[in-house]
FIMI-45830 format. One line per field, with one value per residue: residue number from 1; x, z, y of N, C-alpha, C in turn; residue in three letters. Coordinates in Angstrom, 3 decimals. Last residue first. Example, Ala and Ser with C-alpha at 12.3 -4.5 7.8 and 13.67 -1.06 7.14 Angstrom:
<pts>
n	2, 1 $
n.x	12.850, 13.190 $
n.z	7.080, 7.800 $
n.y	-2.250, -5.690 $
ca.x	13.670, 12.300 $
ca.z	7.140, 7.800 $
ca.y	-1.060, -4.500 $
c.x	12.900, 13.200 $
c.z	7.870, 7.800 $
c.y	0.030, -3.300 $
res	Ser, Ala $
</pts>
This chain:
<pts>
n	150, 149, 148, 147, 146, 145, 144, 143, 142, 141, 140, 139, 138, 137, 136, 135, 134, 133, 132, 131, 130, 129, 128, 127, 126, 125, 124, 123, 122, 121, 120, 119, 118, 117, 116, 115, 114, 113, 112, 111, 110, 109, 108, 107, 106, 105, 104, 103, 102, 101, 100, 99, 98, 97, 96, 95, 94, 93, 92, 91, 90, 89, 88, 87, 86, 85, 84, 83, 82, 81, 80, 79, 78, 77, 76, 75, 74, 73, 72, 71, 70, 69, 68, 67, 66, 65, 64, 63, 62, 61, 60, 59, 58, 57, 56, 55, 54, 53, 52, 51, 50, 49, 48, 47, 46, 45, 44, 43, 42, 41, 40, 39, 38, 37, 36, 35, 34, 33, 32, 31, 30, 29, 28, 27, 26, 25, 24, 23, 22, 21, 20, 19, 18, 17, 16, 15, 14, 13, 12, 11, 10, 9, 8, 7, 6, 5, 4, 3, 2, 1 $
n.x	-0.599, -2.207, -3.506, -4.976, -6.152, -8.554, -8.885, -11.314, -11.741, -14.222, -15.432, -16.748, -19.163, -18.289, -17.345, -15.178, -14.670, -14.069, -12.335, -10.353, -8.386, -5.672, -3.177, -2.372, -3.029, -2.519, -3.518, -2.446, -4.077, -3.506, -4.453, -6.263, -7.952, -6.695, -7.302, -6.594, -6.521, -5.939, -4.902, -5.965, -9.496, -10.979, -12.824, -14.709, -14.274, -14.988, -13.623, -13.787, -14.434, -16.833, -16.343, -15.395, -15.706, -14.771, -17.397, -17.813, -16.378, -13.480, -11.413, -8.745, -6.069, -3.368, -2.919, -3.570, -3.029, -5.305, -6.745, -9.225, -9.801, -11.645, -11.296, -12.354, -12.735, -11.990, -10.450, -8.371, -7.797, -6.666, -5.883, -5.826, -5.242, -7.085, -7.490, -8.109, -8.889, -10.742, -11.948, -13.478, -16.424, -17.689, -19.134, -17.405, -16.500, -18.728, -19.405, -20.018, -21.545, -19.773, -19.075, -16.768, -15.560, -13.287, -11.402, -9.035, -7.066, -7.697, -9.925, -9.111, -7.914, -9.956, -13.390, -15.211, -18.214, -19.421, -20.199, -18.675, -15.849, -14.698, -12.507, -11.000, -9.420, -6.836, -4.617, -3.600, -4.806, -3.323, -0.814, -1.402, -2.010, 0.379, 2.137, 0.919, 1.265, 3.638, 4.703, 6.731, 7.453, 5.921, 6.517, 7.355, 5.226, 3.679, 3.845, 1.438, -0.427, 0.972, 0.319, 0.582, 0.456, 0.834 $
n.z	-17.663, -15.058, -13.475, -14.612, -12.532, -11.973, -10.014, -8.684, -7.481, -5.363, -2.990, 0.154, 2.421, 5.892, 7.591, 6.483, 4.914, 2.194, 2.031, 3.185, 1.785, 1.493, -0.742, -2.847, -5.133, -3.882, -3.783, -3.255, -2.642, -2.813, -2.556, -3.037, 0.075, 2.413, 4.054, 7.235, 8.348, 10.298, 10.461, 10.397, 9.963, 10.787, 8.721, 6.886, 3.423, -0.060, -3.292, -6.816, -9.635, -10.718, -11.551, -9.240, -6.036, -3.587, -1.236, 1.705, 3.720, 5.186, 7.508, 7.494, 6.453, 6.157, 3.466, 3.076, 5.699, 5.825, 6.335, 5.726, 5.314, 4.757, 2.603, 2.246, -0.486, -3.811, -4.823, -4.011, -5.685, -5.592, -7.659, -7.386, -9.727, -10.647, -10.134, -7.367, -4.389, -1.330, 1.588, 4.750, 5.082, 6.842, 9.129, 11.110, 10.107, 7.695, 5.104, 3.071, -0.144, -3.213, -5.720, -8.243, -11.183, -12.155, -15.037, -16.481, -18.251, -19.632, -21.119, -22.570, -21.198, -20.012, -19.499, -16.666, -14.853, -12.507, -12.388, -14.877, -14.370, -12.878, -11.488, -13.263, -14.755, -14.037, -15.007, -13.196, -13.967, -16.314, -15.207, -13.678, -15.775, -17.204, -15.212, -14.578, -16.311, -15.605, -12.247, -10.985, -12.041, -10.637, -8.179, -8.435, -9.519, -7.353, -5.831, -6.311, -5.172, -2.188, -0.782, 0.199, -0.748, 0.000 $
n.y	-6.568, -7.655, -5.739, -2.778, -0.387, 1.934, 4.705, 6.460, 9.535, 11.019, 13.176, 11.933, 12.425, 11.764, 9.787, 7.072, 4.941, 4.575, 1.365, -0.832, -3.495, -5.677, -6.138, -7.650, -6.133, -2.737, 0.484, 3.614, 6.712, 10.263, 13.756, 15.708, 15.546, 13.008, 10.260, 8.939, 5.527, 2.607, -0.785, -3.218, -3.841, -7.014, -9.322, -9.903, -8.984, -9.554, -9.432, -8.901, -8.845, -9.409, -12.019, -13.297, -12.945, -15.266, -16.064, -14.014, -12.852, -14.329, -14.121, -13.597, -11.768, -11.749, -11.439, -8.759, -6.482, -3.764, -0.539, 2.037, 5.541, 8.421, 11.070, 14.377, 16.715, 15.723, 13.631, 11.119, 8.142, 5.071, 2.677, -0.794, -3.300, -6.242, -8.918, -9.064, -7.200, -6.794, -5.060, -4.564, -2.510, -0.091, 0.323, 1.147, 3.624, 5.094, 5.499, 8.371, 8.174, 8.759, 9.802, 8.736, 7.409, 5.053, 4.301, 1.971, -0.066, -2.388, -2.243, 0.917, 3.242, 4.728, 5.131, 5.604, 5.156, 7.671, 11.162, 13.319, 15.470, 17.540, 16.515, 15.131, 16.813, 17.346, 16.067, 14.221, 11.869, 11.318, 10.740, 8.494, 6.675, 6.605, 5.482, 2.857, 0.764, -0.531, 0.049, 1.422, 3.844, 5.752, 6.730, 9.301, 10.652, 11.617, 13.898, 15.213, 13.624, 12.134, 8.839, 5.603, 2.225, -1.166 $
ca.x	-0.560, -1.614, -2.255, -4.874, -5.006, -8.339, -8.316, -10.659, -11.463, -13.044, -15.440, -15.705, -19.005, -18.640, -18.760, -15.474, -14.903, -15.320, -12.566, -11.725, -8.612, -7.109, -3.660, -2.062, -3.845, -2.167, -3.757, -2.349, -3.532, -4.058, -3.617, -4.930, -7.952, -7.293, -6.717, -7.352, -5.861, -6.903, -4.563, -4.939, -8.230, -10.837, -11.670, -15.198, -13.862, -15.110, -14.001, -13.819, -13.060, -16.677, -16.942, -14.484, -16.577, -14.312, -16.358, -18.297, -17.850, -14.180, -12.863, -9.140, -7.533, -3.870, -2.532, -4.506, -2.431, -4.827, -5.843, -8.558, -9.634, -10.991, -11.777, -11.421, -13.090, -12.560, -10.565, -9.426, -7.433, -7.826, -5.328, -6.617, -4.642, -6.791, -7.126, -7.048, -9.060, -9.500, -12.142, -12.271, -15.697, -16.771, -19.854, -18.130, -15.581, -18.202, -20.126, -19.163, -21.592, -20.560, -19.308, -17.837, -15.758, -14.626, -11.573, -10.261, -6.984, -6.425, -10.058, -9.869, -7.210, -8.704, -12.328, -14.585, -17.002, -19.516, -19.979, -19.838, -16.432, -15.908, -13.402, -11.768, -10.737, -7.890, -5.327, -3.053, -5.223, -4.740, -0.945, -1.003, -2.987, -0.836, 2.363, 0.886, 0.043, 3.582, 3.778, 6.221, 8.172, 5.602, 5.946, 8.238, 6.271, 3.295, 4.946, 2.696, -0.306, 0.286, 1.163, -0.209, 1.172, 0.000 $
ca.z	-18.645, -16.263, -13.010, -14.754, -13.389, -11.947, -11.265, -8.447, -8.744, -5.605, -4.441, -0.673, 1.090, 4.805, 7.643, 7.178, 6.330, 2.599, 1.698, 3.554, 2.119, 1.763, 0.236, -1.519, -4.781, -4.736, -3.148, -4.227, -2.158, -3.282, -2.246, -3.622, -1.342, 2.036, 2.756, 6.433, 7.998, 9.734, 10.426, 11.421, 9.528, 11.046, 9.551, 8.181, 4.631, 1.169, -2.159, -5.430, -9.123, -10.158, -12.496, -10.357, -7.187, -4.492, -2.189, 0.678, 3.805, 4.010, 7.569, 7.730, 6.412, 7.541, 4.069, 2.646, 4.700, 6.473, 5.613, 6.565, 4.798, 5.770, 2.721, 2.903, 0.811, -2.896, -5.566, -3.429, -5.603, -5.086, -7.296, -7.179, -8.683, -10.742, -11.495, -7.937, -5.806, -2.065, 0.279, 3.955, 5.154, 5.695, 7.916, 11.314, 10.229, 9.040, 5.812, 3.986, 1.265, -2.318, -4.580, -7.274, -10.437, -11.608, -13.815, -16.476, -17.447, -18.905, -19.829, -22.588, -22.112, -20.358, -20.058, -17.762, -15.413, -13.359, -11.728, -14.156, -14.988, -13.656, -10.811, -12.275, -15.281, -13.315, -15.917, -13.168, -12.706, -16.395, -16.173, -13.006, -14.726, -17.859, -15.788, -13.634, -16.417, -16.875, -13.150, -10.354, -12.507, -12.029, -8.226, -7.694, -10.419, -8.048, -5.740, -6.614, -6.617, -2.914, -1.141, 0.451, -0.828, 0.000 $
ca.y	-5.481, -8.241, -6.344, -4.234, -0.700, 0.495, 4.216, 5.181, 8.870, 10.193, 12.913, 12.553, 11.828, 12.673, 10.142, 8.325, 4.663, 5.230, 2.771, -0.459, -2.094, -5.548, -5.160, -8.179, -7.293, -3.860, -0.807, 2.527, 5.453, 8.995, 12.598, 15.875, 15.934, 14.295, 10.580, 9.885, 6.776, 3.560, 0.645, -3.026, -3.254, -5.581, -8.974, -9.426, -9.688, -8.769, -10.265, -8.417, -8.764, -8.063, -11.066, -13.057, -12.716, -14.223, -16.440, -14.934, -12.822, -13.808, -14.277, -14.983, -11.822, -11.782, -12.726, -9.795, -7.370, -4.990, -1.440, 1.054, 4.185, 7.601, 9.692, 13.462, 16.153, 16.709, 14.879, 11.955, 9.553, 5.806, 3.978, 0.429, -2.476, -4.812, -8.520, -9.898, -7.484, -7.038, -5.674, -4.760, -3.779, -0.161, -0.039, -0.108, 2.484, 4.936, 4.438, 7.637, 8.564, 7.916, 10.687, 8.483, 8.651, 5.206, 5.072, 2.748, 1.139, -2.321, -2.927, -0.333, 2.335, 5.402, 4.298, 6.329, 4.572, 6.501, 9.870, 12.798, 14.279, 17.820, 17.451, 14.360, 16.458, 18.050, 16.968, 15.586, 12.491, 11.690, 11.826, 9.732, 6.973, 7.108, 6.809, 3.984, 1.547, 0.203, -0.647, 0.203, 2.657, 5.423, 5.389, 8.383, 10.142, 10.385, 12.931, 15.910, 13.569, 13.206, 9.973, 6.811, 3.500, 0.000 $
c.x	-0.189, -1.684, -1.496, -3.508, -4.858, -7.271, -8.010, -10.195, -10.720, -12.967, -14.127, -16.001, -17.917, -18.450, -19.206, -16.966, -15.132, -15.674, -13.893, -11.915, -10.093, -7.328, -5.183, -2.491, -3.545, -3.025, -3.489, -2.506, -3.385, -3.392, -4.298, -3.988, -6.525, -7.225, -7.392, -6.576, -6.796, -6.148, -5.706, -4.506, -7.254, -9.516, -11.622, -14.058, -14.504, -14.751, -14.014, -14.185, -13.031, -15.276, -16.757, -15.046, -15.688, -15.255, -15.955, -17.118, -18.476, -15.693, -13.559, -10.644, -7.965, -5.397, -3.003, -4.198, -3.413, -4.158, -5.475, -7.714, -8.951, -10.964, -10.969, -12.064, -11.978, -12.934, -10.999, -9.382, -8.610, -7.406, -6.530, -5.702, -5.529, -6.109, -6.691, -6.562, -7.898, -9.845, -10.778, -12.653, -14.407, -15.971, -18.993, -18.820, -16.306, -17.337, -19.717, -19.995, -20.607, -20.481, -20.201, -17.882, -16.938, -14.663, -13.046, -10.439, -8.296, -6.382, -8.778, -10.040, -7.896, -7.897, -11.127, -13.377, -16.528, -18.168, -20.182, -19.486, -17.644, -16.538, -14.726, -12.764, -11.604, -9.289, -6.396, -3.804, -4.742, -5.197, -2.406, -1.153, -2.658, -1.901, 1.115, 1.158, 0.008, 2.315, 3.683, 5.303, 7.635, 6.258, 5.626, 7.793, 7.244, 4.406, 4.691, 3.872, 0.988, 0.478, 0.333, 0.698, 0.171, 0.885 $
c.z	-19.982, -17.361, -14.208, -14.290, -13.435, -12.987, -11.074, -9.798, -8.390, -7.050, -4.734, -2.158, 0.274, 3.452, 6.476, 7.172, 7.143, 4.055, 2.247, 3.253, 2.351, 2.252, 0.364, -0.394, -3.405, -4.339, -4.178, -3.432, -3.359, -2.563, -2.751, -3.335, -1.821, 0.526, 2.291, 5.164, 7.153, 9.427, 9.782, 11.471, 10.697, 10.475, 9.725, 9.143, 5.864, 2.366, -0.933, -4.462, -7.695, -9.608, -12.021, -11.333, -8.365, -5.689, -3.011, -0.210, 2.829, 4.213, 6.338, 7.662, 6.469, 7.606, 5.510, 3.303, 4.350, 5.391, 6.487, 5.706, 5.830, 5.234, 3.813, 2.925, 1.379, -1.592, -4.639, -4.113, -5.065, -4.787, -6.887, -6.902, -8.586, -9.495, -11.613, -9.281, -6.287, -3.493, -0.361, 2.639, 4.338, 5.770, 6.679, 10.041, 10.364, 9.112, 7.270, 4.783, 2.072, -0.877, -3.592, -6.215, -9.517, -10.821, -13.436, -15.114, -17.572, -17.924, -19.019, -21.202, -22.061, -21.356, -20.432, -18.239, -16.612, -13.888, -12.716, -13.454, -14.201, -14.332, -11.553, -11.521, -14.288, -13.788, -15.209, -14.078, -12.635, -15.115, -16.267, -13.934, -14.049, -16.825, -16.443, -14.283, -15.534, -17.061, -14.452, -11.261, -11.931, -12.507, -9.644, -7.840, -9.725, -8.909, -6.513, -6.657, -7.067, -4.416, -1.858, 0.190, -0.553, 0.000 $
c.y	-6.057, -7.205, -6.912, -4.725, -2.220, 0.170, 2.734, 4.657, 7.590, 9.747, 12.200, 12.339, 12.523, 11.981, 11.005, 8.589, 5.930, 4.950, 3.265, 1.025, -1.823, -4.121, -5.223, -7.231, -7.893, -5.066, -1.900, 1.240, 4.527, 7.838, 11.329, 14.728, 16.175, 14.545, 11.876, 10.203, 7.631, 4.844, 1.421, -1.566, -3.159, -5.064, -7.455, -9.128, -9.066, -9.642, -9.347, -9.539, -8.229, -7.823, -9.626, -12.031, -12.329, -14.152, -15.214, -15.306, -13.798, -13.862, -13.659, -15.210, -13.282, -11.787, -12.868, -11.133, -8.490, -5.839, -2.633, 0.132, 3.310, 6.178, 9.010, 12.081, 15.290, 16.025, 16.007, 13.319, 10.356, 7.242, 4.806, 1.612, -1.240, -4.269, -7.066, -9.374, -8.347, -7.429, -5.895, -5.434, -3.747, -1.458, -0.168, -0.587, 1.157, 3.691, 4.309, 6.639, 7.736, 8.407, 9.952, 9.572, 8.414, 6.513, 5.116, 3.381, 1.913, -1.167, -2.875, -0.923, 0.973, 4.574, 5.156, 5.517, 5.382, 6.080, 8.721, 11.485, 13.804, 16.600, 17.588, 15.242, 15.703, 17.699, 17.786, 16.560, 13.943, 12.388, 12.278, 10.935, 8.302, 7.463, 7.403, 5.345, 2.780, 1.043, 0.140, -0.608, 1.352, 4.134, 4.927, 6.929, 9.201, 9.800, 11.640, 14.929, 14.243, 13.037, 11.029, 7.991, 4.608, 1.237 $
res	Trp, Glu, Val, Ala, Val, Lys, Val, Val, Ala, Lys, Arg, Pro, Pro, Ala, Asp, Gly, Ala, Leu, Pro, Ala, His, Ala, Asp, His, Pro, Phe, Phe, Ile, Thr, Phe, Thr, Gly, Ala, Pro, Val, Asp, Phe, Trp, Ala, Val, Pro, Ala, Asp, Asp, Phe, Phe, Val, Ile, Asp, Lys, Ala, Ala, Asp, Phe, Glu, Ser, Arg, Pro, Arg, Glu, Cys, Lys, Glu, Leu, Pro, Arg, Trp, Gly, Met, Thr, Asp, Val, Gly, Arg, Val, Val, Tyr, Gln, Ile, Asp, Ile, Tyr, Arg, Arg, His, Ala, Glu, Leu, Pro, Ala, Gly, Ala, Arg, Gly, Arg, Gly, Ala, Asp, Glu, Ala, Ile, Leu, Met, Phe, Leu, Arg, Asp, Gly, Asp, Leu, Thr, His, Lys, Gly, Pro, Pro, Leu, Ser, Glu, Cys, Gln, Gly, Thr, Arg, Leu, Phe, Glu, Phe, Ala, Ala, Pro, Phe, Gly, Pro, His, Leu, Ala, Ser, Tyr, Arg, Asp, Ala, Asp, His, Leu, Ser, Thr, Leu, Ile, Met $
</pts>
């Protein structure tokens, strides 16, 4: 898991061939005006979800994990509280992995909570279980989905 500002994104560009294009798009400022929903950047390899979902509070934000995609969760406006736990330490899945939606939820508790303010982002790899939207306010977010298999 990585937590940093968009200003420092280039430090992480070499970690994945899809990251430079993702960071370049986030820097355009278009995330502020795009309507909520899915926006394709490079087919199924790189796309973005714009959302302004209500915060669920810590008790209502379950851990989740993905296999096919890396999440870059960029906070455009507001603050998102998120939780984190290593996937290998998650022992209580709520159900089987949903391959069509690339997600599995867990009843385990995060080992860390942190606030992600506007202008910053997290990168959650498949080995990172994460609990977004754990605050009370509805942030505006851009979640860039980067295919693991590029």
